[in-house]
C-alpha positions as a Markdown table, in Angstrom:
| # | Residue | x | y | z |
|---|---|---|---|---|
| 1 | Unk | -45.9 | 123.9 | 123.6 |
| 2 | Unk | -43.3 | 126.5 | 123.2 |
| 3 | Unk | -39.7 | 125.5 | 122.6 |
| 4 | Unk | -40.5 | 122.2 | 121.0 |
| 5 | Unk | -38.8 | 121.5 | 117.7 |
| 6 | Unk | -40.4 | 119.4 | 115.1 |
| 7 | Unk | -38.3 | 117.7 | 112.4 |
| 8 | Unk | -39.8 | 117.6 | 108.9 |
| 9 | Unk | -38.4 | 114.8 | 106.7 |
| 10 | Unk | -36.7 | 116.2 | 103.7 |
| 11 | Unk | -36.6 | 114.7 | 100.3 |
| 12 | Unk | -33.4 | 113.2 | 99.0 |
| 13 | Unk | -31.0 | 115.9 | 97.8 |
| 14 | Unk | -29.5 | 113.6 | 95.2 |
| 15 | Unk | -31.2 | 113.7 | 91.7 |
| 16 | Unk | -32.5 | 110.4 | 90.4 |
| 17 | Unk | -30.6 | 109.5 | 87.2 |
| 18 | Unk | -31.6 | 106.6 | 85.1 |
| 19 | Unk | -28.9 | 105.1 | 82.9 |
| 20 | Unk | -29.3 | 102.4 | 80.3 |
| 21 | Unk | -27.7 | 99.1 | 81.0 |
| 22 | Unk | -25.4 | 99.4 | 78.0 |
| 23 | Unk | -24.1 | 102.8 | 79.2 |
| 24 | Unk | -23.6 | 101.4 | 82.8 |
| 25 | Unk | -21.6 | 98.5 | 81.4 |
| 26 | Unk | -19.5 | 100.7 | 79.1 |
| 27 | Unk | -18.8 | 103.2 | 81.9 |
| 28 | Unk | -17.9 | 100.5 | 84.3 |
| 29 | Unk | -15.6 | 98.7 | 81.8 |
| 30 | Unk | -14.0 | 102.1 | 80.9 |
| 31 | Unk | -13.3 | 103.1 | 84.4 |
| 32 | Unk | -9.8 | 101.5 | 84.7 |
| 33 | Unk | -8.7 | 103.0 | 81.4 |
| 34 | Unk | -10.1 | 106.4 | 82.3 |
| 35 | Unk | -8.3 | 106.2 | 85.7 |
| 36 | Unk | -5.0 | 105.2 | 84.0 |
| 37 | Unk | -5.4 | 108.1 | 81.5 |
| 38 | Unk | -6.0 | 110.5 | 84.3 |
| 39 | Unk | -2.7 | 109.4 | 86.0 |
| 40 | Unk | -0.4 | 110.1 | 83.0 |
| 41 | Unk | 0.9 | 113.6 | 82.4 |
| 42 | Unk | -1.4 | 115.7 | 80.3 |
| 43 | Unk | 1.2 | 116.0 | 77.5 |
| 44 | Unk | 1.4 | 112.3 | 76.9 |
| 45 | Unk | -2.0 | 111.8 | 75.2 |
| 46 | Unk | -1.4 | 114.9 | 73.1 |
| 47 | Unk | 2.0 | 113.6 | 72.0 |
| 48 | Unk | 0.7 | 110.2 | 71.2 |
| 49 | Unk | -2.1 | 111.8 | 69.1 |
| 50 | Unk | 0.3 | 114.0 | 67.3 |
| 51 | Unk | 2.6 | 111.0 | 66.6 |
| 52 | Unk | -0.3 | 109.0 | 65.2 |
| 53 | Unk | -1.4 | 112.0 | 63.0 |
| 54 | Unk | 2.1 | 112.5 | 61.6 |
| 55 | Unk | 2.6 | 108.8 | 60.9 |
| 56 | Unk | -0.8 | 108.6 | 59.3 |
| 57 | Unk | -0.1 | 111.6 | 57.1 |
| 58 | Unk | 3.3 | 110.3 | 56.0 |
| 59 | Unk | 2.4 | 106.7 | 55.4 |
| 60 | Unk | -0.8 | 106.4 | 53.5 |
| 61 | Unk | -2.6 | 103.1 | 52.9 |
| 62 | Unk | -3.1 | 100.6 | 55.6 |
| 63 | Unk | -0.6 | 102.2 | 58.0 |
| 64 | Unk | -2.3 | 105.6 | 57.8 |
| 65 | Unk | -5.8 | 104.0 | 58.0 |
| 66 | Unk | -4.7 | 102.2 | 61.2 |
| 67 | Unk | -3.3 | 105.4 | 62.7 |
| 68 | Unk | -6.3 | 107.5 | 61.9 |
| 69 | Unk | -8.7 | 104.6 | 62.8 |
| 70 | Unk | -7.1 | 104.3 | 66.3 |
| 71 | Unk | -7.6 | 108.1 | 66.8 |
| 72 | Unk | -11.2 | 107.8 | 65.6 |
| 73 | Unk | -12.0 | 104.8 | 68.0 |
| 74 | Unk | -10.5 | 106.7 | 71.0 |
| 75 | Unk | -12.4 | 109.8 | 70.0 |
| 76 | Unk | -15.7 | 107.9 | 69.7 |
| 77 | Unk | -15.1 | 106.2 | 73.0 |
| 78 | Unk | -14.5 | 109.6 | 74.8 |
| 79 | Unk | -17.4 | 111.2 | 73.0 |
| 80 | Unk | -19.7 | 108.4 | 74.2 |
| 81 | Unk | -18.5 | 108.8 | 77.8 |
| 82 | Unk | -18.8 | 112.6 | 77.8 |
| 83 | Unk | -22.1 | 112.8 | 75.8 |
| 84 | Unk | -24.5 | 113.2 | 78.8 |
| 85 | Unk | -22.4 | 115.9 | 80.4 |
| 86 | Unk | -21.5 | 117.9 | 77.2 |
| 87 | Unk | -23.5 | 120.8 | 76.0 |
| 88 | Unk | -24.9 | 121.0 | 72.5 |
| 89 | Unk | -22.0 | 123.1 | 71.2 |
| 90 | Unk | -19.4 | 120.7 | 72.7 |
| 91 | Unk | -21.3 | 117.8 | 71.2 |
| 92 | Unk | -21.3 | 119.3 | 67.7 |
| 93 | Unk | -17.6 | 120.2 | 67.9 |
| 94 | Unk | -16.5 | 116.8 | 69.2 |
| 95 | Unk | -18.7 | 115.1 | 66.6 |
| 96 | Unk | -17.1 | 117.2 | 63.8 |
| 97 | Unk | -13.6 | 116.1 | 64.9 |
| 98 | Unk | -14.7 | 112.5 | 65.1 |
| 99 | Unk | -16.2 | 112.7 | 61.5 |
| 100 | Unk | -12.9 | 114.3 | 60.3 |
| 101 | Unk | -10.9 | 111.4 | 61.8 |
| 102 | Unk | -13.3 | 108.8 | 60.2 |
| 103 | Unk | -13.0 | 110.6 | 56.9 |
| 104 | Unk | -9.2 | 110.6 | 57.1 |
| 105 | Unk | -9.4 | 106.9 | 57.9 |
| 106 | Unk | -11.5 | 106.1 | 54.9 |
| 107 | Unk | -9.3 | 108.3 | 52.5 |
| 108 | Unk | -6.2 | 106.6 | 53.8 |
| 109 | Unk | -7.7 | 103.1 | 53.4 |
| 110 | Unk | -8.9 | 103.9 | 49.9 |
| 111 | Unk | -5.7 | 105.3 | 48.6 |
């Protein structure tokens, strides 16, 4: 039977990805905040971070701990969201920055 075309069913081209229920809930709950963050100009988060760092460095004690703690919480949240897509070098660098923010928080809270 010349000229007859047979279609072969193809497997799904989308990879199957399993996500833990916790990660799914966190990503779903984070979506509005991530979308809002994506809408602001790129300079705004950098300026806010810089302002928190300057205030935290000038005012030690509770004020500095709150400023550096806020930075550490946001960094931990972003690190958690980006973890599956980040390479090992990116994970190490981002984790080091998070540990630095946590250390600054502890030092400010102690002194």
